[in-house]
VMD Tcl script that draws the C-alpha trace (Angstrom):
set ca {
  {20.68 6.49 -12.85}
  {23.26 8.38 -10.86}
  {25.44 6.41 -8.25}
  {23.86 6.84 -5.20}
  {26.54 8.75 -2.73}
  {27.03 8.13 1.04}
  {27.23 11.64 1.64}
  {24.23 13.90 2.56}
  {22.98 16.28 -0.09}
  {24.32 19.71 0.86}
  {22.01 22.17 2.51}
  {20.70 24.85 0.29}
  {19.71 28.34 1.49}
  {15.94 28.71 2.46}
  {13.47 29.89 -0.08}
  {11.03 32.76 0.19}
  {8.15 31.05 -2.03}
  {7.58 28.40 0.28}
  {9.39 25.55 -1.19}
  {12.09 23.87 0.48}
  {13.54 20.53 1.96}
  {11.62 17.45 1.25}
  {11.92 14.74 4.09}
  {12.02 17.81 6.36}
  {10.27 17.15 9.82}
  {6.60 17.66 10.19}
  {4.42 18.73 13.32}
  {4.75 16.74 16.44}
  {1.13 15.57 16.47}
  {1.51 14.37 12.77}
  {4.74 12.71 13.70}
  {3.01 10.79 16.54}
  {0.33 9.90 14.06}
  {2.51 8.30 11.62}
  {4.56 6.34 14.20}
  {1.11 5.05 15.54}
  {0.10 3.97 12.02}
  {3.51 2.40 11.11}
  {3.64 0.26 14.58}
  {0.22 -1.28 13.55}
  {1.34 -1.81 9.88}
  {4.55 -3.41 11.17}
  {2.52 -5.67 13.38}
  {0.11 -6.19 10.47}
  {3.17 -7.21 8.09}
  {4.23 -9.72 10.30}
  {1.02 -11.40 10.58}
  {0.80 -11.03 6.66}
  {4.20 -12.86 6.14}
  {2.93 -15.45 8.72}
  {-0.17 -15.97 6.85}
  {1.98 -16.32 3.54}
  {4.31 -18.83 5.03}
  {1.43 -20.96 6.16}
  {-0.47 -20.84 3.01}
  {2.78 -21.80 0.88}
  {3.55 -24.66 3.11}
  {0.11 -26.09 3.38}
  {-0.59 -25.80 -0.65}
  {2.81 -27.69 -1.06}
  {2.14 -30.14 1.69}
  {0.60 -33.63 1.24}
  {-2.64 -32.05 2.55}
  {-2.40 -29.49 -0.35}
  {-6.01 -30.70 -1.74}
  {-7.58 -29.69 1.62}
  {-6.11 -25.89 1.35}
  {-7.52 -25.67 -2.18}
  {-10.91 -27.21 -1.40}
  {-11.29 -24.75 1.69}
  {-10.35 -21.75 -0.57}
  {-12.73 -22.71 -3.04}
  {-15.90 -23.52 -0.80}
  {-18.80 -21.37 -1.89}
  {-21.20 -19.40 0.38}
  {-23.68 -16.92 -0.19}
  {-26.84 -15.98 -2.36}
  {-26.34 -16.20 -5.92}
  {-29.32 -13.81 -6.92}
  {-27.55 -11.13 -5.38}
  {-24.32 -12.02 -7.04}
  {-22.96 -13.07 -3.72}
  {-22.34 -16.94 -4.02}
  {-18.67 -16.46 -3.84}
  {-15.61 -18.87 -2.68}
  {-13.84 -18.29 0.61}
  {-11.16 -16.73 -1.47}
  {-13.11 -14.38 -3.41}
  {-14.90 -13.27 0.12}
  {-11.37 -12.31 1.31}
  {-10.39 -10.55 -1.96}
  {-13.71 -8.75 -2.52}
  {-15.02 -8.35 0.87}
  {-12.43 -8.18 3.37}
  {-10.16 -6.39 1.53}
  {-12.64 -3.73 0.99}
  {-11.78 -2.59 4.88}
  {-8.12 -2.42 3.81}
  {-9.14 -0.19 1.15}
  {-11.46 1.91 3.19}
  {-8.68 2.62 5.32}
  {-6.92 3.78 2.31}
  {-9.41 6.14 1.40}
  {-9.36 7.45 4.83}
  {-5.84 7.92 4.68}
  {-5.75 9.22 1.29}
  {-8.35 11.99 2.17}
  {-6.52 12.89 5.39}
  {-3.02 13.18 3.47}
  {-4.57 15.62 0.82}
  {-6.76 17.60 3.47}
  {-4.60 17.61 6.52}
  {-1.47 15.78 6.16}
  {1.67 15.98 3.95}
  {0.03 16.00 0.68}
  {-1.73 19.29 1.42}
  {1.42 21.53 1.13}
  {2.38 21.30 -2.93}
  {6.03 21.91 -2.07}
  {6.04 18.69 -0.13}
  {3.65 16.64 -2.02}
  {5.42 17.14 -5.53}
  {8.31 14.67 -4.54}
  {6.48 11.65 -3.10}
  {3.64 12.12 -5.48}
  {6.22 12.14 -8.38}
  {8.22 9.16 -6.92}
  {4.85 7.15 -6.71}
  {4.05 7.88 -10.49}
  {7.68 6.83 -11.53}
  {7.22 3.99 -9.17}
  {4.22 2.80 -11.19}
  {4.85 4.00 -14.88}
  {8.69 2.26 -14.91}
  {7.65 -1.03 -13.43}
  {4.83 -1.30 -15.78}
  {6.96 -0.41 -18.78}
  {9.54 -3.00 -17.94}
  {6.75 -5.64 -17.46}
  {5.53 -4.79 -21.16}
  {8.99 -5.01 -22.59}
  {9.30 -8.40 -21.27}
  {5.93 -9.56 -22.68}
  {5.92 -7.66 -26.13}
  {6.73 -10.75 -28.02}
  {4.14 -13.02 -26.26}
  {0.51 -13.64 -26.88}
  {-1.67 -10.47 -25.85}
  {-3.17 -12.22 -22.74}
  {-0.05 -11.70 -20.84}
  {-0.13 -8.06 -21.25}
  {-3.04 -8.06 -19.09}
  {-0.57 -8.32 -16.12}
  {1.18 -4.99 -16.81}
  {-0.47 -3.40 -13.63}
  {0.88 -6.41 -11.18}
  {4.20 -4.89 -10.21}
  {3.16 -1.26 -9.74}
  {2.10 -1.64 -6.00}
  {4.24 -1.32 -2.95}
  {2.80 -3.11 -0.02}
  {3.53 -0.81 3.27}
  {2.56 -3.61 5.71}
  {5.18 -6.00 4.33}
  {7.89 -3.21 3.67}
  {7.51 -2.17 7.37}
  {7.69 -5.58 8.78}
  {11.06 -5.98 6.74}
  {12.10 -2.78 8.66}
  {11.32 -4.30 12.05}
  {13.18 -7.43 11.12}
  {16.39 -5.70 10.19}
  {15.91 -3.46 13.41}
  {16.81 -0.17 11.35}
  {15.84 3.26 13.11}
  {14.52 5.06 10.06}
  {14.54 8.54 10.58}
  {11.09 9.81 10.86}
  {11.08 12.00 7.94}
  {11.87 8.86 5.50}
  {8.99 6.76 7.47}
  {6.75 9.59 6.64}
  {7.89 9.55 3.01}
  {7.45 5.66 2.69}
  {3.89 5.90 4.00}
  {3.01 8.99 1.91}
  {4.66 7.08 -1.15}
  {2.46 4.10 -0.33}
  {-0.47 6.33 0.04}
  {-0.25 7.68 -3.52}
  {0.72 4.27 -4.73}
  {-2.64 2.88 -3.57}
  {-4.60 5.94 -4.91}
  {-2.98 5.01 -8.39}
  {-3.74 1.17 -7.91}
  {-7.31 2.13 -6.92}
  {-7.83 4.17 -10.13}
  {-6.18 1.19 -12.45}
  {-8.30 -1.42 -10.85}
  {-11.42 0.87 -11.26}
  {-10.69 1.87 -14.89}
  {-8.68 -1.42 -16.26}
  {-9.92 -4.49 -14.24}
  {-13.87 -3.82 -14.29}
  {-15.80 -6.07 -16.35}
  {-19.62 -6.28 -17.37}
  {-20.52 -2.86 -16.20}
  {-24.02 -2.70 -15.08}
  {-24.97 1.14 -14.74}
  {-28.33 0.56 -12.89}
  {-26.52 -1.30 -10.29}
  {-23.91 1.54 -9.92}
  {-26.76 4.16 -9.73}
  {-28.35 2.13 -6.99}
  {-24.98 2.21 -5.19}
  {-25.32 5.79 -4.93}
  {-28.33 5.70 -2.53}
  {-26.72 4.21 0.26}
  {-23.53 5.83 -0.15}
  {-25.14 9.38 -0.25}
  {-27.05 8.45 3.17}
  {-23.75 7.29 4.73}
  {-22.15 10.55 3.53}
  {-24.93 12.35 5.04}
  {-24.56 10.86 8.52}
  {-20.84 11.08 8.53}
  {-20.89 14.54 7.70}
  {-23.31 15.04 10.41}
  {-20.83 13.34 12.77}
  {-23.19 10.39 13.33}
  {-21.22 7.21 14.25}
  {-23.88 4.70 15.24}
  {-22.82 1.19 13.87}
  {-26.29 0.14 13.38}
  {-26.91 2.97 10.85}
  {-23.42 3.18 9.03}
  {-22.61 -0.46 8.75}
  {-25.68 -1.61 6.68}
  {-25.35 1.47 4.50}
  {-21.69 0.53 3.81}
  {-22.62 -3.06 3.24}
  {-25.56 -1.99 0.78}
  {-23.06 0.17 -0.91}
  {-20.42 -2.57 -1.07}
  {-23.13 -4.93 -2.48}
  {-24.36 -2.68 -5.40}
  {-20.73 -1.98 -6.27}
  {-19.81 -5.50 -6.37}
  {-22.84 -6.17 -8.49}
  {-22.31 -3.60 -10.89}
  {-18.88 -5.11 -12.44}
  {-16.54 -2.56 -10.65}
  {-14.45 -4.40 -8.23}
  {-16.19 -4.20 -4.78}
  {-12.83 -2.77 -3.00}
  {-13.64 0.68 -4.82}
  {-16.66 0.76 -2.60}
  {-14.36 0.84 0.15}
  {-12.41 3.63 -1.01}
  {-15.57 5.60 -1.91}
  {-16.94 5.42 1.60}
  {-13.51 6.32 2.96}
  {-13.53 9.66 0.94}
  {-17.16 10.30 2.44}
  {-15.61 10.52 5.88}
  {-14.87 14.10 7.30}
  {-11.12 13.95 8.56}
  {-11.04 17.28 10.21}
  {-12.69 17.41 13.87}
  {-15.78 19.90 13.77}
  {-16.28 20.23 17.51}
  {-19.73 18.93 17.38}
  {-21.64 17.26 20.38}
  {-21.11 13.63 20.25}
  {-18.16 13.79 17.76}
  {-14.94 11.87 19.10}
  {-12.36 14.34 20.22}
  {-9.93 13.26 17.38}
  {-12.29 13.60 14.68}
  {-14.57 10.96 12.98}
  {-11.96 9.90 10.56}
  {-9.34 9.28 13.12}
  {-11.83 7.40 15.28}
  {-13.01 5.22 12.81}
  {-9.31 4.63 11.78}
  {-8.61 3.31 15.42}
  {-11.42 1.00 15.45}
  {-10.77 -0.62 12.14}
  {-7.07 -0.62 11.51}
  {-6.33 -3.44 13.93}
  {-9.08 -5.53 12.28}
  {-7.61 -4.79 8.92}
  {-4.12 -5.30 9.70}
  {-4.61 -8.26 12.05}
  {-7.21 -10.18 10.52}
  {-8.69 -8.88 6.91}
  {-5.31 -8.53 5.10}
  {-3.67 -11.70 6.55}
  {-6.74 -13.85 5.79}
  {-6.72 -12.55 2.18}
  {-2.87 -13.31 2.16}
  {-3.54 -16.77 3.26}
  {-6.18 -17.38 0.61}
  {-4.25 -15.54 -2.17}
  {-0.56 -16.68 -1.77}
  {-1.10 -20.57 -1.67}
  {0.47 -21.76 -4.82}
  {1.58 -25.07 -5.51}
  {5.22 -24.79 -6.59}
  {5.68 -28.31 -7.98}
  {9.45 -28.40 -6.65}
  {12.42 -27.17 -8.87}
  {10.91 -28.15 -11.95}
  {7.55 -26.11 -11.29}
  {9.56 -23.13 -9.99}
  {11.74 -23.25 -13.14}
  {8.69 -23.39 -15.48}
  {7.16 -20.52 -13.38}
  {10.41 -18.35 -13.67}
  {10.60 -19.05 -17.58}
  {7.03 -17.68 -18.04}
  {7.61 -14.04 -19.49}
  {4.81 -13.27 -17.04}
  {7.17 -13.97 -14.07}
  {10.08 -12.75 -15.52}
  {8.64 -9.27 -15.99}
  {7.13 -9.17 -12.62}
  {10.49 -10.11 -11.08}
  {12.54 -7.37 -13.01}
  {9.75 -4.69 -12.62}
  {9.59 -5.16 -8.69}
  {13.60 -5.25 -8.17}
  {14.62 -2.95 -11.06}
  {11.76 -0.93 -12.07}
  {10.52 -0.06 -8.75}
  {13.98 1.13 -7.38}
  {14.62 3.20 -10.59}
  {11.32 4.54 -10.76}
  {11.24 5.80 -7.25}
  {14.89 6.92 -6.74}
  {15.27 8.02 -10.37}
  {12.10 10.15 -10.33}
  {13.21 11.80 -7.02}
  {16.59 12.48 -8.37}
  {14.95 14.08 -11.37}
  {12.55 16.22 -9.53}
  {15.04 17.80 -7.01}
  {17.43 18.67 -9.63}
  {15.05 20.16 -11.91}
  {12.71 22.11 -9.54}
  {13.13 24.06 -6.20}
  {12.79 20.88 -4.21}
  {15.76 19.52 -2.43}
  {16.49 16.94 0.08}
  {16.77 17.93 3.77}
  {20.49 17.97 4.83}
  {20.11 15.26 7.08}
  {19.11 12.83 4.66}
  {21.58 11.10 2.33}
  {20.76 9.74 -1.27}
  {21.92 6.33 -0.06}
  {19.06 6.39 2.26}
  {16.66 7.29 -0.24}
  {18.01 4.37 -2.37}
  {17.51 1.83 0.18}
  {14.06 3.13 0.54}
  {13.51 2.78 -3.23}
  {14.54 -0.83 -3.12}
  {11.97 -1.37 -0.18}
  {9.39 0.01 -2.56}
  {9.69 -3.26 -4.65}
  {8.14 -5.25 -1.94}
  {4.68 -5.85 -3.70}
  {2.46 -8.32 -2.33}
  {-1.30 -7.59 -1.09}
  {-2.38 -5.41 -4.24}
  {-0.04 -7.03 -6.71}
  {-1.78 -10.53 -5.84}
  {-5.28 -8.91 -6.12}
  {-4.33 -7.52 -9.70}
  {-2.95 -10.80 -10.58}
  {-6.14 -12.56 -9.85}
  {-8.13 -9.92 -11.78}
  {-5.58 -10.23 -14.68}
  {-5.49 -13.78 -15.37}
  {-8.23 -15.68 -13.11}
  {-7.77 -17.24 -9.88}
  {-6.19 -20.71 -10.63}
  {-4.94 -20.24 -13.95}
  {-1.22 -21.05 -14.85}
  {-0.31 -17.39 -15.57}
  {-1.91 -16.40 -12.08}
  {0.33 -19.03 -10.21}
  {3.33 -18.06 -11.87}
  {2.57 -14.33 -11.17}
  {2.29 -15.39 -7.45}
  {5.75 -17.15 -7.45}
  {7.12 -13.99 -9.24}
  {5.55 -11.62 -6.59}
  {7.28 -13.60 -3.80}
  {10.27 -13.87 -5.43}
  {10.47 -10.13 -6.61}
  {9.42 -9.28 -3.08}
  {12.01 -11.25 -1.39}
  {14.83 -9.92 -3.54}
  {13.83 -6.69 -2.91}
  {13.68 -6.91 0.82}
  {17.19 -8.77 0.78}
  {18.68 -5.80 -1.18}
  {17.12 -3.04 0.93}
  {18.30 -4.79 4.30}
  {21.90 -4.78 2.80}
  {21.68 -1.20 2.25}
  {19.57 -0.10 5.22}
  {21.34 -2.40 7.66}
  {24.75 -0.74 6.81}
  {22.99 2.63 7.48}
  {21.64 1.40 10.84}
  {24.21 3.43 13.21}
  {23.22 6.56 11.64}
  {19.73 5.87 11.72}
  {20.05 5.12 15.48}
  {21.89 8.28 16.18}
  {19.23 10.28 14.28}
  {16.31 8.56 16.10}
  {18.11 9.39 19.52}
  {18.37 13.20 18.44}
  {14.65 13.15 17.43}
  {13.48 11.72 20.74}
  {15.64 13.77 22.99}
  {13.43 16.14 25.47}
  {15.73 17.99 27.74}
  {13.39 20.30 29.03}
  {10.85 17.56 30.00}
  {7.75 19.06 28.22}
  {6.77 15.91 26.60}
  {7.65 17.19 23.24}
  {10.90 16.19 21.70}
  {13.44 19.27 21.38}
  {13.67 19.18 17.80}
  {9.91 19.93 17.37}
  {10.08 22.56 19.80}
  {12.79 24.06 17.80}
  {10.69 23.72 14.17}
}
mol new
graphics top color blue
foreach p $ca { graphics top sphere $p radius 0.5 }
foreach p [lrange $ca 0 end-1] q [lrange $ca 1 end] { graphics top cylinder $p $q radius 0.2 }
display resetview
C-alpha cells in the first residue's frame, strides 16, 4: 500500500464522458439531508458508547449476576417461535428497526442519492467491497490452523458502525469536509447491504419455506399500501410485525425483514394527495431514526456488549484466542488496507480521481475510522458462535479492542488535519449573497 501523502491529489482535466472527481460536492438538498442524518447518528453513537460502558461495568461488577439474569429473561409465546430472551428481542426485534432504516437509506442512495451515478458510485462501492473482503481474508488466515468452528466468524470484522464512527468524530471535534462525510455514510450504506446479504445467505439455519412464503403475503400488502402513499400506522405496523414474525419463524434472521420492508417504501415524492411533502420514505425516516439511534441500537448494545472480562488473566486468555486475534487484526489493519487500498487502485486504474480539495491522508484517516465495527459485528458474532459461548465472549472483547485501536489511530490522523477541515467547512458555509444557500453550491 502506498504511503499516504500530505499533499492533495492534483486536479485533473474535466472529462466529457460524465466521469470525474470522487468526493466532489453534491447538491445542496442532498448535503443538508446527509448532515441531518449524521447529526442523528452522532447523538446515537454517543448513546451507543454510553450503553456499552454501562454494560461492561455492570457485567464486571459484584452485581454481574443481575445483568446476565436480566439479559436472559424470556418473554413471548413459544408456539409462534417468539419465546425469546430480552437479549434476543433486542437483536432480533429492535435491531430490525435499524435494518429497516438501512433498507430505506440503501434504496434512496441507489434511486436518488450518490449511488445513482455510476461514476460516483464505483469508488465507494469498491471501497466497501475491499473493506469487507480484506478483513475477512485476514481473519481466515489467523484461523486456518484451528478447529473449523472458529472459521464461522469470518464475517465478524467486515462491518463498519457508522454511529460509533461519527461519535468518534464528534469527540475529536473534527470539521470533516462534507464530501468525506458523504463518502463515509455511502461506504457504511454499501457495507450494510453486504452485511445483510452475508446474514441472509450464510447465517440462516433451519429454513422453513412455508413460513417464508407466508411472509410474502403481509409484505405484499405493506408494499401495496406504501406505494399508494398510505401512511396510517394502524395498517402498516401490523403488516410489518406479521412480516417480521413470519421471517423470524422461517429460519432467516428477522432483521432481513426490516430490510425488505424498507426496500418496499417509495423514496421519491409523487405529489399525491395526503403524501408528506418530503416523500413517504423521508417521512418514515424522520419518525423512526430517533427511535433507532436513541433507543433500539443502544438497547441492543447494552444487552450484547456485556461480557465478563475476568481481569487481566481473562483479557489475556481472550486475546490469545485466534478468533480474537483475527478480529483485532482484521478491524485495525484489514479495514484500513481494504478501504484505502481499493480506493487507490480504482482511482489509478479507472477514470475516477480524487477531488483536488481532498488529500490522500484524509482518506487514510477515514479508512482507519472504518475499522470501528460494533453493532453488526456483535450481531454476527452471536450468529457465528451463539450467545454466551467462549468464542463469542472473546469476539466481543476483540470487537471492542479493535474498534478502540482503530478509533485512536483515526483520531491521531484526523486531529492533525483539524485546521484544514475547519477552513474547508468555513468555505462551505459562506453565504455572502444571503440567499440561504452557501456560495459553493450556487457556483456548482
